[in-house]
C-alpha positions in Angstrom: 61.0 -80.8 82.4 61.0 -84.4 81.7 58.1 -86.6 82.2 57.6 -88.8 85.2 55.7 -91.1 82.8 58.6 -93.6 81.7 56.3 -94.8 78.7 55.9 -91.0 77.6 60.0 -90.4 78.3 60.7 -93.6 76.1 58.5 -92.2 73.2 60.0 -88.9 73.5 63.5 -90.2 73.2 62.4 -92.2 70.2 61.0 -89.3 68.8 64.4 -87.3 69.4 66.3 -90.0 67.7 64.1 -89.8 64.6 64.2 -86.1 64.7 68.1 -86.0 64.8 68.1 -88.3 61.7 65.8 -85.8 59.7 62.9 -88.5 59.9 60.4 -85.7 60.9 57.4 -88.0 60.2 58.8 -90.8 62.4 59.4 -88.4 65.2 56.1 -86.8 64.8 54.5 -90.5 65.5 56.6 -90.7 68.7 56.0 -87.4 69.9 52.3 -87.7 69.2 52.3 -91.0 71.7 54.5 -89.2 74.5 51.9 -86.2 74.6 49.1 -89.0 74.5 50.7 -90.7 77.5 51.4 -87.3 79.2 49.4 -84.2 78.1 51.4 -82.1 80.2 54.8 -83.2 78.7 56.1 -79.8 77.4 59.1 -80.9 75.6 57.2 -83.5 73.6 54.8 -80.8 72.4 57.6 -78.6 71.4 59.1 -81.2 69.3 55.9 -82.1 67.8 55.3 -78.5 66.8 58.9 -78.5 65.3 58.4 -81.8 63.5 55.2 -80.6 61.7 57.0 -77.3 60.8 60.0 -79.3 59.4 57.4 -81.2 57.1 55.4 -78.0 56.1 52.3 -78.6 58.2 51.7 -75.0 59.2 48.2 -75.7 60.4 49.1 -78.7 62.4 52.3 -76.7 63.6 50.1 -74.0 64.7 47.8 -76.3 66.6 50.7 -77.8 68.4 52.2 -74.6 69.5 49.0 -73.0 70.8 48.8 -76.4 72.8 52.3 -75.8 74.1 51.5 -72.2 74.8 48.4 -73.3 77.2 50.6 -75.6 79.3 53.5 -73.1 79.4 53.7 -71.1 82.8 56.7 -69.3 82.1 55.8 -65.9 80.7 58.9 -65.4 78.7 58.5 -68.6 77.0 54.9 -68.0 76.4 56.1 -64.6 74.2 58.6 -66.9 72.3 56.0 -69.4 71.5 53.5 -66.7 70.4 56.2 -65.4 68.1 56.3 -69.0 66.7 52.7 -69.0 66.2 52.6 -65.8 64.6 55.4 -66.5 62.2 53.0 -69.6 60.7 
């Protein structure tokens, strides 16, 4: 679900643009800003974790996946996130 915080959504959109271009470092910065504005912003946490993975930052990716796991309520998604964590 998108954030109700317009600034967080703006950062998320910019992060997705950078991510799509393959600019994972730039995407990381935007996704960090999005989760700072809205700590419950599920999609921003997911893309932040994926940005870390794409850059080869396994420890940072693990931390980001663990944060997402804590805020996720859907048990099926929690299981999928747990698999991502275990794979790192």
